[in-house]
C-alpha positions as a Markdown table, in Angstrom:
| # | Residue | x | y | z |
|---|---|---|---|---|
| 1 | Met | 99.2 | 96.6 | 109.3 |
| 2 | Arg | 97.2 | 94.0 | 107.4 |
| 3 | Leu | 97.7 | 90.4 | 108.5 |
| 4 | Gly | 97.3 | 87.3 | 106.3 |
| 5 | Ile | 98.0 | 83.6 | 106.4 |
| 6 | Ser | 99.2 | 80.7 | 104.3 |
| 7 | Pro | 96.8 | 77.9 | 105.3 |
| 8 | Phe | 99.3 | 75.1 | 105.0 |
| 9 | Ala | 97.9 | 71.7 | 105.9 |
| 10 | Ser | 98.1 | 68.0 | 105.0 |
| 11 | Ser | 94.9 | 67.7 | 102.9 |
| 12 | Arg | 92.6 | 69.9 | 100.8 |
| 13 | Glu | 89.8 | 69.7 | 103.5 |
| 14 | Glu | 92.2 | 70.8 | 106.2 |
| 15 | Val | 93.3 | 73.8 | 104.0 |
| 16 | Arg | 89.7 | 74.8 | 103.7 |
| 17 | Glu | 89.1 | 74.6 | 107.4 |
| 18 | Leu | 92.2 | 76.6 | 108.2 |
| 19 | Ala | 91.4 | 79.3 | 105.6 |
| 20 | Cys | 87.9 | 79.7 | 107.0 |
| 21 | Ala | 89.1 | 79.8 | 110.6 |
| 22 | Ala | 91.7 | 82.4 | 109.8 |
| 23 | Thr | 89.5 | 84.7 | 107.8 |
| 24 | Gln | 86.6 | 84.5 | 110.2 |
| 25 | Gly | 89.1 | 85.3 | 113.0 |
| 26 | Gly | 90.3 | 88.5 | 111.3 |
| 27 | Leu | 93.3 | 87.4 | 109.2 |
| 28 | Asp | 92.1 | 89.0 | 106.0 |
| 29 | Thr | 94.4 | 87.6 | 103.3 |
| 30 | Leu | 95.2 | 84.1 | 102.1 |
| 31 | Trp | 98.6 | 83.6 | 100.6 |
| 32 | Met | 100.2 | 80.9 | 98.6 |
| 33 | Gly | 103.8 | 80.5 | 97.3 |
| 34 | Asp | 105.0 | 79.4 | 93.9 |
| 35 | Gly | 107.2 | 76.4 | 93.1 |
| 36 | Tyr | 108.2 | 74.7 | 89.9 |
| 37 | Leu | 109.4 | 71.3 | 91.1 |
| 38 | Ala | 108.4 | 69.2 | 94.1 |
| 39 | Asn | 110.2 | 70.6 | 97.2 |
| 40 | Pro | 110.5 | 69.0 | 100.7 |
| 41 | Asp | 110.1 | 72.5 | 102.3 |
| 42 | Phe | 106.6 | 72.9 | 100.7 |
| 43 | Asp | 105.0 | 69.5 | 100.4 |
| 44 | Arg | 101.7 | 69.1 | 98.5 |
| 45 | Trp | 99.0 | 71.0 | 100.5 |
| 46 | Ala | 101.6 | 72.8 | 102.5 |
| 47 | Gly | 102.4 | 75.2 | 99.7 |
| 48 | Gly | 103.4 | 72.7 | 97.0 |
| 49 | Met | 100.5 | 73.3 | 94.7 |
| 50 | Glu | 100.7 | 75.8 | 91.8 |
| 51 | Gly | 99.9 | 79.1 | 93.5 |
| 52 | Ile | 97.4 | 80.8 | 91.2 |
| 53 | Ala | 95.4 | 77.6 | 90.7 |
| 54 | Ala | 95.3 | 77.1 | 94.5 |
| 55 | Leu | 94.3 | 80.8 | 95.1 |
| 56 | Ala | 91.5 | 80.6 | 92.5 |
| 57 | Trp | 90.1 | 77.6 | 94.5 |
| 58 | Leu | 90.5 | 79.5 | 97.8 |
| 59 | Ala | 88.8 | 82.6 | 96.4 |
| 60 | Gly | 85.7 | 80.3 | 95.8 |
| 61 | Val | 86.0 | 78.6 | 99.2 |
| 62 | Val | 86.2 | 81.9 | 101.1 |
| 63 | Pro | 84.3 | 84.6 | 99.2 |
| 64 | Gly | 85.4 | 88.1 | 100.0 |
| 65 | Ala | 88.9 | 87.2 | 101.2 |
| 66 | Arg | 91.9 | 88.9 | 99.6 |
| 67 | Val | 94.3 | 86.4 | 98.1 |
| 68 | Gly | 97.9 | 86.7 | 97.1 |
| 69 | Ile | 100.7 | 84.8 | 95.5 |
| 70 | Ser | 104.1 | 85.2 | 97.2 |
| 71 | Ala | 105.9 | 85.0 | 95.0 |
| 72 | Ala | 105.4 | 84.0 | 91.3 |
| 73 | Val | 108.8 | 83.2 | 89.8 |
| 74 | Leu | 108.6 | 85.5 | 86.9 |
| 75 | Pro | 111.5 | 84.1 | 84.8 |
| 76 | Leu | 109.7 | 80.8 | 84.7 |
| 77 | Arg | 106.4 | 82.3 | 83.6 |
| 78 | Asp | 105.1 | 83.7 | 80.3 |
| 79 | Pro | 104.2 | 87.3 | 81.0 |
| 80 | Val | 101.3 | 87.1 | 78.6 |
| 81 | Trp | 99.7 | 84.2 | 80.3 |
| 82 | Leu | 100.6 | 85.5 | 83.8 |
| 83 | Ala | 98.8 | 88.8 | 82.9 |
| 84 | Lys | 95.8 | 86.9 | 81.8 |
| 85 | Gln | 95.8 | 84.7 | 84.9 |
| 86 | Ala | 96.3 | 87.6 | 87.2 |
| 87 | Asn | 93.6 | 89.7 | 85.8 |
| 88 | Ser | 91.2 | 86.7 | 85.8 |
| 89 | Leu | 91.9 | 85.9 | 89.4 |
| 90 | His | 91.5 | 89.6 | 90.3 |
| 91 | Gln | 88.0 | 89.5 | 88.8 |
| 92 | Leu | 87.1 | 86.2 | 90.5 |
| 93 | Ala | 88.3 | 87.6 | 93.9 |
| 94 | Asp | 86.2 | 90.8 | 93.4 |
| 95 | Gly | 89.3 | 92.9 | 93.0 |
| 96 | Gly | 91.2 | 91.3 | 95.8 |
| 97 | Phe | 94.2 | 89.7 | 94.3 |
| 98 | Val | 97.8 | 90.7 | 95.0 |
| 99 | Leu | 100.5 | 89.6 | 92.5 |
| 100 | Val | 103.9 | 89.3 | 94.0 |
| 101 | Val | 106.7 | 88.4 | 91.6 |
| 102 | Ala | 110.3 | 87.4 | 92.2 |
| 103 | Pro | 113.4 | 86.5 | 90.3 |
| 104 | Gly | 113.5 | 83.0 | 91.8 |
| 105 | Tyr | 115.2 | 81.3 | 94.7 |
| 106 | Trp | 115.6 | 77.7 | 93.7 |
| 107 | Arg | 118.5 | 76.8 | 91.4 |
| 108 | Gln | 116.9 | 73.5 | 90.5 |
| 109 | Asp | 113.8 | 75.2 | 89.3 |
| 110 | Met | 115.7 | 77.5 | 87.0 |
| 111 | Glu | 117.7 | 74.6 | 85.6 |
| 112 | Ala | 114.6 | 72.5 | 85.0 |
| 113 | Gly | 113.1 | 75.5 | 83.2 |
| 114 | Gly | 116.2 | 75.7 | 81.0 |
| 115 | Leu | 117.4 | 79.0 | 82.4 |
| 116 | Asp | 120.8 | 80.1 | 83.7 |
| 117 | Phe | 120.5 | 80.7 | 87.4 |
| 118 | Gly | 123.0 | 83.6 | 87.2 |
| 119 | Gln | 120.9 | 85.3 | 84.5 |
| 120 | Arg | 117.6 | 85.3 | 86.3 |
| 121 | Gly | 117.9 | 89.0 | 87.3 |
| 122 | Thr | 118.0 | 90.0 | 83.7 |
| 123 | Ala | 115.1 | 87.7 | 82.8 |
| 124 | Phe | 113.2 | 89.1 | 85.7 |
| 125 | Asp | 113.7 | 92.7 | 84.6 |
| 126 | Asp | 112.6 | 92.0 | 81.0 |
| 127 | Gly | 109.6 | 90.0 | 82.2 |
| 128 | Leu | 108.5 | 92.6 | 84.7 |
| 129 | Thr | 108.5 | 95.4 | 82.1 |
| 130 | Arg | 106.4 | 93.3 | 79.8 |
| 131 | Leu | 104.1 | 92.2 | 82.6 |
| 132 | Leu | 103.3 | 95.7 | 83.8 |
| 133 | Glu | 102.5 | 96.7 | 80.2 |
| 134 | Leu | 100.2 | 93.8 | 79.7 |
| 135 | Leu | 98.3 | 94.3 | 83.0 |
| 136 | Glu | 97.3 | 97.7 | 81.9 |
| 137 | Asp | 96.1 | 96.4 | 78.5 |
| 138 | Pro | 92.3 | 96.0 | 78.5 |
| 139 | Ser | 92.7 | 93.1 | 76.1 |
| 140 | Tyr | 93.9 | 91.0 | 78.9 |
| 141 | Ser | 91.2 | 92.0 | 81.4 |
| 142 | Pro | 88.2 | 89.7 | 81.3 |
| 143 | Gly | 85.7 | 91.4 | 83.5 |
| 144 | Pro | 84.1 | 94.5 | 84.8 |
| 145 | Ile | 86.6 | 95.5 | 87.5 |
| 146 | Pro | 88.6 | 98.2 | 85.7 |
| 147 | Ser | 91.8 | 98.1 | 87.8 |
| 148 | Ala | 94.6 | 95.6 | 87.3 |
| 149 | Pro | 95.9 | 93.7 | 90.4 |
| 150 | Pro | 98.7 | 95.4 | 92.3 |
| 151 | Val | 102.2 | 94.1 | 91.6 |
| 152 | Trp | 104.7 | 93.8 | 94.4 |
| 153 | Leu | 108.4 | 92.6 | 94.1 |
| 154 | Ala | 110.0 | 90.0 | 96.4 |
| 155 | Gly | 113.6 | 88.9 | 96.7 |
| 156 | Ala | 116.9 | 89.9 | 98.1 |
| 157 | Glu | 118.5 | 93.4 | 98.2 |
| 158 | Ala | 118.9 | 93.7 | 94.4 |
| 159 | Thr | 115.1 | 93.2 | 94.1 |
| 160 | Met | 114.5 | 95.7 | 96.9 |
| 161 | Lys | 116.4 | 98.3 | 94.9 |
| 162 | Arg | 114.3 | 97.4 | 91.8 |
| 163 | Ala | 111.2 | 98.1 | 93.8 |
| 164 | Ile | 112.5 | 101.5 | 94.9 |
| 165 | Glu | 113.5 | 102.4 | 91.3 |
| 166 | Arg | 110.2 | 101.3 | 89.8 |
| 167 | Arg | 108.1 | 102.8 | 92.7 |
| 168 | Leu | 106.6 | 99.4 | 93.5 |
| 169 | Pro | 105.8 | 97.7 | 96.8 |
| 170 | Tyr | 108.5 | 95.4 | 98.2 |
| 171 | Gln | 107.9 | 92.2 | 100.2 |
| 172 | Ala | 110.8 | 91.1 | 102.4 |
| 173 | Ser | 110.9 | 87.6 | 103.9 |
| 174 | Arg | 112.2 | 85.3 | 106.5 |
| 175 | Ala | 113.4 | 87.8 | 109.1 |
| 176 | Thr | 112.6 | 88.5 | 112.7 |
| 177 | Pro | 112.0 | 92.1 | 113.7 |
| 178 | Ser | 115.6 | 92.7 | 114.7 |
| 179 | Glu | 116.8 | 91.2 | 111.5 |
| 180 | Leu | 114.4 | 93.3 | 109.4 |
| 181 | Ala | 115.0 | 96.6 | 111.1 |
| 182 | Gly | 118.1 | 97.7 | 109.2 |
| 183 | Met | 116.7 | 96.7 | 105.8 |
| 184 | Ala | 113.4 | 98.5 | 106.5 |
| 185 | Lys | 115.3 | 101.7 | 107.4 |
| 186 | Gln | 117.4 | 101.4 | 104.2 |
| 187 | Phe | 114.3 | 100.8 | 102.2 |
| 188 | Phe | 112.5 | 103.9 | 103.4 |
| 189 | Asp | 115.6 | 106.1 | 103.5 |
| 190 | Ala | 116.1 | 105.3 | 99.8 |
| 191 | Gly | 112.6 | 106.4 | 98.9 |
| 192 | Gly | 110.7 | 103.1 | 99.2 |
| 193 | Leu | 106.9 | 103.5 | 99.3 |
| 194 | Phe | 105.4 | 100.3 | 100.7 |
| 195 | Leu | 107.0 | 97.5 | 102.7 |
| 196 | Ala | 105.5 | 94.1 | 103.2 |
| 197 | His | 107.0 | 91.1 | 104.9 |
| 198 | Arg | 106.5 | 87.3 | 104.8 |
| 199 | Val | 107.5 | 85.5 | 108.0 |
| 200 | Arg | 107.0 | 82.2 | 109.8 |
| 201 | Ile | 105.3 | 82.4 | 113.2 |
| 202 | Leu | 105.4 | 79.3 | 115.3 |
| 203 | Thr | 103.8 | 78.5 | 118.7 |
| 204 | Gly | 104.6 | 75.4 | 120.6 |
| 205 | Gln | 107.6 | 74.4 | 118.5 |
| 206 | Glu | 111.2 | 74.6 | 119.4 |
| 207 | Glu | 112.5 | 75.4 | 115.9 |
| 208 | Ser | 111.2 | 76.1 | 112.4 |
| 209 | Pro | 111.0 | 73.0 | 110.2 |
| 210 | Gly | 112.8 | 73.2 | 106.9 |
| 211 | Asn | 115.2 | 71.6 | 104.6 |
| 212 | Gln | 116.7 | 74.2 | 102.3 |
| 213 | Val | 115.2 | 77.4 | 103.8 |
| 214 | Asp | 116.1 | 79.0 | 107.1 |
| 215 | Trp | 113.0 | 80.9 | 108.0 |
| 216 | Asn | 114.2 | 82.6 | 111.2 |
| 217 | Ala | 110.8 | 82.1 | 112.7 |
| 218 | Val | 109.2 | 84.5 | 115.2 |
| 219 | Thr | 108.4 | 82.4 | 118.3 |
| 220 | Gly | 107.6 | 83.0 | 122.0 |
| 221 | Ser | 104.7 | 83.6 | 124.3 |
| 222 | Val | 101.6 | 85.5 | 123.4 |
| 223 | Ala | 103.1 | 88.7 | 124.9 |
| 224 | Glu | 106.3 | 88.2 | 122.8 |
| 225 | Leu | 104.3 | 87.6 | 119.6 |
| 226 | Val | 102.3 | 90.8 | 120.3 |
| 227 | Asp | 105.5 | 92.7 | 120.8 |
| 228 | Ser | 107.1 | 91.2 | 117.6 |
| 229 | Leu | 104.1 | 92.2 | 115.5 |
| 230 | Gly | 104.1 | 95.6 | 117.0 |
| 231 | Gln | 107.8 | 96.0 | 116.1 |
| 232 | Phe | 107.0 | 95.0 | 112.5 |
| 233 | Ser | 104.3 | 97.7 | 112.4 |
| 234 | Ala | 106.5 | 100.3 | 114.0 |
| 235 | Met | 109.3 | 99.9 | 111.5 |
| 236 | Gly | 106.8 | 100.5 | 108.6 |
| 237 | Val | 105.6 | 97.1 | 107.6 |
| 238 | Ser | 102.1 | 97.6 | 106.1 |
| 239 | Asp | 101.3 | 94.0 | 105.2 |
| 240 | Leu | 102.4 | 90.9 | 107.0 |
| 241 | Ser | 102.1 | 87.4 | 105.4 |
| 242 | Ile | 102.3 | 84.7 | 108.0 |
| 243 | Val | 103.4 | 81.1 | 107.4 |
| 244 | Pro | 102.2 | 79.3 | 110.5 |
| 245 | Gly | 103.5 | 75.8 | 109.8 |
| 246 | Leu | 104.0 | 73.0 | 107.3 |
| 247 | Asp | 101.4 | 70.6 | 108.5 |
| 248 | Ser | 97.8 | 70.7 | 109.8 |
| 249 | Ser | 98.6 | 70.6 | 113.6 |
| 250 | Ser | 101.2 | 73.4 | 113.7 |
| 251 | Ser | 99.2 | 75.6 | 111.4 |
| 252 | Arg | 96.0 | 75.1 | 113.3 |
| 253 | Gln | 97.6 | 75.8 | 116.7 |
| 254 | Thr | 99.3 | 78.9 | 115.5 |
| 255 | Ile | 96.2 | 80.3 | 113.8 |
| 256 | Glu | 94.1 | 79.6 | 116.9 |
| 257 | Ile | 96.5 | 81.5 | 119.1 |
| 258 | Leu | 96.9 | 84.4 | 116.7 |
| 259 | Val | 93.1 | 84.7 | 116.3 |
| 260 | Ser | 92.0 | 84.2 | 119.9 |
| 261 | Glu | 94.9 | 85.8 | 121.9 |
| 262 | Val | 97.2 | 87.9 | 119.7 |
| 263 | Leu | 94.9 | 89.8 | 117.4 |
| 264 | Pro | 92.7 | 91.1 | 120.2 |
| 265 | Gln | 95.7 | 92.8 | 121.7 |
| 266 | Leu | 96.6 | 94.5 | 118.4 |
| 267 | Val | 93.3 | 96.3 | 118.0 |
């Protein structure tokens, strides 16, 4: 199971420090989310920047790291420009960019973009079909790497079913191992090929911070964290994206514990 991190912090320099510490310690992917409007759950350097721009910067800060956006809100993006951006970042990251797309979670984002929240599924399907076509079009690939970036789907059960039908990877989110187990079984029983997950892991905090999102964070001692990660792997999760905190101190503490105490027990 591959492990990556969202280096959420309170300043650009602290994001840089956390990204370097994480990748040097064995967390091999740097993830950023995608938001349209300012959001109290993801403030500024804690996930509030535009995801692809932030990842392009991180790809230069930490050469060789895989980078991923989780998840680009496809109904709010022009598939033509997204294909160009994704292929460009894939080249800049030496073929190490993962494009995760979603129908969208925030009603206020859809309304600000002039879209009907209830119709986002249809807009997502249309955009996904067009995006996949464009990513395979050499006209939108600016460099020598011949392959397009992989496309994963993220969202609720309806999106999971789309991933199964289209034979694409699916990234679940915000679930502890016990909460994810049933969905994972359903996914693979229905023919799902590749399961990823995005989850908050906290150390030294009593509850997960958040305003509009319940992250159902994984917490506990080092032994309990090792056990939780082992459960994710055993149920078929192949790629785990970790949100360690919303500020510098919580992110740094979680990353340090993961790198120094948890990862050595997973090898």
